[in-house]
N, C-alpha and C positions, 0 to 999 in steps of 0.2 A: 333290379336284376345287382344282389349284390355276392361279388364273387371275390377272393383276394387274388388281384392281380398282377401281385407281385411274385412274376414265378422264375424267382430268382432261386437256385440254391446259396444256401449261405453258410456261414460267413466267405466269402472268398476271399484267397489267399493274393497279395500280391506282388510274388514270386508269379504266379500261373497268368496272370495277364502279361509280365513280360516274357514266357517262354516263346519260342518260334511255333509259329503254325507249321502243324502237319503234311505234309500233300499224304493227298488220298486218292483212291479211284475215286469213290465218291464224294469231292470237292465238298458236297453239302446234303443233310437230307432234306433241307429248303428246295421248291425246285423253281426253276428262272425260267421265265417265256418271253421270248422275246419280238420285237415286232421286228418285220421284215420288208426293207423297204431299200432307197436310193443308195445307201450307204452302207449297205447290209444284205446284197443277193446274189454275189459272185459266191461262186462254188468254192475259192478259197478262206471268201471273209466269213462265211455260212459254218466251212469246218472250223474256224477259228471260235466260234459261236460254241459251235457243240462240242469241242473239246475244252473252252473254259466254262462249263455247264449249263448250254441252255440243255431242254429237254422238250418245250414245246414253240413252237413258231407260228404268231400270229399274223394273218394275212387279213389286214385294216381294208373293209370294201370302202374306205368312207372317199378313200384317197384310190387312184389307179381303176385302171379298168380288168376286165379279166384276163386277156393276154397275158399281161404287166404281171402278176400275179401267178401264172401262169410257169411262166421261163424262169420267174424267183421257187418256184416250187420245185419245178424240174429242176433246179441246180440246187436246192436242198438236200432232194433224193440222191442227186450226185456222193454230194458230201456226206450224206447219210451210209450209202456202202464205203467209201472208202476212210470215214474215221470209226464205222459201225457203231456208231452210237445211234442209239433209236432217237426220233424225234417225232411228236403229234404235231395235228397239224388245226389249226384253232380255225374257223373263218368270225369275223366279228361283223359286223352286220350296220348298217349306218341309219336305221331307228330315225327315231322322231324328233333329228336332229337339225336345230335352225342352223343356216349357215348364209353365208355373203357369196356372191355368186362375184371374181373380177374375173371378168375375160380376157380381158387384156393385161392380166398381168404382172400392170405396171403397179408399180409400190404407188400408195396412197399415204400421204400427211396427213394426219389428225394434231389441229393445236390446241393447247388448252383454250376452253368459253368460247370455242367456237360452236356454230352451228351446225349441224348434219338431220340431215331426215333417210328415213331409213325405210321404203320402200315393197311395195310385193309388184314392181311393174319393172321384168327380167329383161326388160327390151332396153332400158338406160345404162349409162356405162358407168360403173362403179367409178365415183372419182369421190375429192375430199368434199364434195356437200353435199353428196348423194350416194347414198348405199341400197344397192339390188337384194333382194331377201329371196328367198323360196318357198314363204312361207306368205298365204295370205289371210289370216286372221289374227297376229300381230296385233293389231291397232283395235279390235277388241278388247283383245286380254290385259292392253296397257293404258296406263293414267297416269298424271302430272306427277313427278318424282320417282318412279316407279327408275330402279337401276338395270341398267343392259348391260353384259357383259359381249365384247367380241376380240377374238384373238386370232393368232395365226394356227393353224389346223394343226393339233397337235401342241400347244403353246407350254413352253415352260415355266412361266409364273417371274420367273426373275429378268424376265428381258422387255423391251420397249417394243414389243411386236403383236403391244395387245395395250386393249382401252377401255376405259368404264366411260357408260355415258347416263348422262341424268335424262327424262322425258322430261319436254317442256309444255307439250302437247299435244293433242293427237287430231288429223284433220283429216278424215273420210278413210283413206286404207293406210295412210303415212303419216307417220311416227315422228315428230321434231324431236329432233335432244340437244342436251349443250354435250361439249367435250370436256370430261371432269381431269384427263391427263393428256399432255401430249406427247404423239407415240407415231410410230410407222408401220401401216401392215403392207406384209410383204408377200406375192404368193397365187397363187389361183383363187385360194380357198381359206375363208375365214370361218370360225365356229361362231354360232350366236346365242347367248344363252344367256335367258330374262329369269331376275330370280324369283323362286316357288311360285308360276305360274304354270296354270294346265296347257299346252301345246297340244290340241287335238288335231294329232299327225297318228295316224296309227305304227304301231312297235316294230310288226313285219310288216315292211313297205313293199310294193312292188318291184322297185327294184331291187329289195333285198329277195325276194323271192325269185327271181330273174336268179340272178348269182348264185343262190343253194342251189335252184333246180339245175341250172348247164356249171360250173365252175363246182358246186362242192360236190354235186351226185359223181363228176368225173374224179373225183379227187377222196371220194369216201372220205370225208374229213368229220375227223376224233370231237371235235370240240365247237358248237355254237355260241357263240358269244353274244346274248341281245341285249345291241342298246338300249339305251333310256329302259328299261324292265321297269313298270310302274306300279303292277298286279298279277297277282298271280294266273286270272285266265291269259293274259298276254304268252306267260309260259306255256297254258295251255292251248293256247290257237298255235301257237311254233312249233309247240310236241305234235299237234295233229297235222300238220303240213309236213313233218319229215317222215310223220307215218307211210303218208301215199309215195315216199321216194327210193320205197327201195330198199337199198342199206343205210339210208338215213336216219331208218327210225332206229339204227342201233346209236346214234349221235349224240351226245352226252349234250346237255344245254345249261351254262353257267347262264345265269341274270347277274346283268349288269348295274347297278343299283347307283343311278347317277344322279340323282334330284330328290327332295322332301316328296316329290309322293312315293319313289320306291323306298324309302325311309320311313314312310307314314305305313305301307301292307307289306314291311319287310317277312315279319313272321309264318304270312300264307304263303308270298313267294320262296320261302326258303324250304316249304313242306314240298310242292310242284317239280325245284328246280335241283340239276343236279350237281350245280356248284354257284358260287357267289364271287363276281369281282369289282369289288369297293373300288369305282371310281372316282380315286378322292380328286382330282383335277375339278372336278363339275359339283365335285360332293364341297368341295372348299371355297366353289360359288354362293351355291346354295344353303349354306349352312353359316355361322357367325363362324368365324377362327376357331373362338377359345369351346367349340361342340364337336369337330372333327376327330379328336383324338378318342373321345368317348365314345363318339361313335361305333368307332373303328375297334373300342375294344370290345363293347358291346354284339357287335356282327360278329366278332370273330368269334368269342366264345359261343354262340347261338350254332356257328356251322361246326364249330368240333363236338356241340355235345350232339348235336344233330347228325355228324362223324357224315360230312361235306363239305369237299376242299374248298377253301379261302382263299380269293386271291387280291394282293392288296397292288395297287399302282400309283405314277408317282413316287418313287421313294430318290433317285438322285438326277434330277432337272439338272442340275449345273457342270453333270460330266456329258450334255452333250457337245457344248463343249473345253471342257478342261476334264484331264488327266486324275483327276483325284475330285470325292464327294466333296462337299462343305463338311464341317462336325455335325450340325446338326443334322443332317441326313447320314453319315457312317450309323447316328445314334436312330434316328427312326427306321433304318433298316433292321436292325439289332431287337428294334423293342415292335416291329412287325412279327418278328421272329417269337419272341417271348409272350408277345398276344395272342397266337396262336394260327400265325397265318401257314398257307400249304405250301405257297407259291411265290412270287415277286414275280408280279408284271412289268418288262420294260419298255417305254413308246417313242418318246422323238430319242431316245437317248440311244438305242438302238437303231429308228428309223432313218436319223437323219442327225446322227449323233458323231461325232468326228474318231470317237473311242466305242466303237461300240464287243468288240472283244475287250478291251479292257475293263471295260462296263460290269460285264458278266462277270467277269472274272473276280474283279474288288468285290461285287455282290454275296457272288456265293464266298468268298473269303469271310465277310463280316456276319454270315449268316452261321459259319461254320462255327464260329466264336460263340457265339447267341447261345448257338443248340450246347457249347460244352456245358452252360451254369444254368440250362432251361431244367428248372425244377419238376421233373418228371413227375416224381413222389405226390406229389402236393393236387399235381394236374393228373393222376392216376387217381387217387381218391376220388377228386373232386367229378370227374364221367363216373366212376361206380355206384356216387352219391345220385347224382344226373338222374342216372340211367335209373334206377334204383330196383327192387325186387317182386315178383320173379324177373330172372333176366331170362330175356330171349337164349332157346338153344345156340347158335351162332355166340352170340354177344358174349356169352356168359362163358365159351371154348375162348373168341379171342380177348378176353381179358386176363385170363389163365395162361394162355399163351406169353403174351406179356409180363405177368406177373413171375411165370416162372424162368423166360430169358432174363429178368433182370438179378431174378434172385440168383442162378446158376453164373452170373456172366459172361450168357451166350456173346456169341460174338457176332451172329445171325439169327437169324429167324427164317424160313423156309415154308412160302408155305404152297398148296398145290388147291390150285381154284379154277374154277371154267368161266365161270359171270364175273369173277374180279370180284365177291362182294364181302367172300371173307377176307380177301386182303386186305382190303381198305375196311373192314373192322378192328381186325388188326392193329393199322395204322394209328387207327382215330386213336385209340391206348395212346398213341406216339413213345413205339420202346425206344430206347437209348441207340439202338442199334437197329443198320440198315433190315428191313425186309424183303428181301427175295420173292416176287411172287410169279411163281410158276404157273403159267398160263398154258391149261391141258383143253385143245382144243377139242369144240363140242362138234359132229357129225349132224351136219342138217338136212336135208331135202326139201324143196316147193316141187317134188312128184316128176321135175323134169332132170333136176344135176345134183348129185351131192356134192356137197359145199362145206369147207372146214370155218366155224367160228373160232374167233380168237384173237386174233391180229387186234380188233376193236379195243378188248379188254386188253390187252396187254399194255396198247398204247395209251388207251385213257389213265392207268396210274400211274403216267408220267409228269402228271399234276399232282399226284399227293404225296405231303412229305414223307419221308421215308421210305417209300416202295420202290423198289427196283425193277422191272421186268423183264422172264425171259420166258419166252414162247418153244412148248415141252414140242417134239415129234407127233401129231396126232395119232401114233400105231399104240401112243401109252394115252388109256383113257383113265377120267378121275378117280375112277373112285374100285377100279382092276385090282384083281390080284396084287397081294405084298410082291413078289416077283419084277414087275413091271415098274409098280414100284418103285423098287432099290431101284431099277437104272436110272428112274429119271433122277431118283433121288442122287445117283453118283453124278449126274451130267451136272444138277445145280452143285454139287460141294464142289465138281471140277471149276464149274465157272468162278466159282466163290474163292477158290484158291487161286484161280490163273489171275484174279482181279487182285488179290492181297488183299479182300474186306475176312478168308477165311485163311489160319497157318494152324501147323498140324499144332498137337494138343487142344484145341481150340473145342469149346464146346457149342452146338446149334443143338435150336428147339427149333422142331418140325410140327408143319398143323398138315393135317391130310384126312381125309374119306376114307373111311375103311368099313364096306357095305352100305348101312344107315346111318355108322356110328360116327364122328368126327373126334380124331384121336393125336392130342398133342405129345408128341415123346421128344425126348435129351437122349443126344446121341454125346456121345466125346470122339473126337477122330483118335486114331491111334500114330497115324505118319502124316 
């Protein structure tokens, strides 16, 4: 896959580097997903996170029960009402994750060159001699010399709470290992990762299904993050499962690529999934460190060309305990944006970090700076070339809207959409200005009652770079007469003016359906 990945506008003047960052209603076009947990579950902190730029809240079911997550989500809904900031909900499954169970929660100290046994016998207490695990088949998959990584749940990589083990011998179901670095394992749950081994566990476990069918259904989750996706079939099975759960047939599935197996089947997985999460923490263990950047660039490029949102994880680990990111991390965030990432996902940094709000704010500022120098022109040409001719009707309208907006220096693109597809296609061409997607609710019936759909579509655009949704009044259908379209347009323009993104005498590009045709028009505001 050869493509010019240096998506930087050139040349950059030194003076622009020294310009102060401007405050803006849309802090950045790139979205931020925050994992809510012990340090980020009060109404006050979540409100801070929303105001700082978080637009998707992730609930990780590897950790904490459904009542715990329900309290957090109820607080989030209160925060959404008080801040008037939309926020989508993502349920993250446990998946085929091997775990060390530490019932007593006592810290376990491991010394370099000591021996430790991994056993599937969960009846044993975890200690510095024995670590009980949740998987019976580890011994079958391991051989002398293999490496195993054990880390605190949501480890940050820089701490002394994770340990590398080398397999010394396999004895029945037990795996005897030598400790390669001294470390203290703290907490009730540690993640165990065996490099490049197929783990014979289902991608959607029974526990996951229970969480989705109860908590997920009750809360109408917008996104399902499918941990340890290894094959396209994993996504198909999850979709089949969701399709039987009423409203969740609208939930989008984001495949989480965490190991070599998922990487090998990336193209097929991308075809089936609605979006991709690059779990760089686990991938960083499975891949040689020098290959991680290459995978990131290749995967983001493929997602961009497919017009599917790509999310990058593990960017500012050190902010779990520090107020400022390291230089490498700050550069990494900017590069994720230049590589084409739609959203940045924060894990430990917001879940148990000391500075959840500050982390979101700093990541948002870095993204905004990187977006300023993103080489849109090159990106646009590459995308058009990749899509090829003849273009589909919608794709040609979307790319034309973006080209027009750039040529006339429009301050915003307004797109009327009911399924959200048109708006996502516009965002695929990465316009330099925000896209206001006005979601027009559709009336649907199940023979018993009428209901409006649209809320899912609106919230699901909260993970796409550059898309900012607003839900229109259901009395305005998307393809109706020009009169109703004018009134919805007025609401959208007022929304843009109120938020400071549209000023008087600005030009605005509008994309809407009129009858069977889609039209792109340019309007100039008088006042």
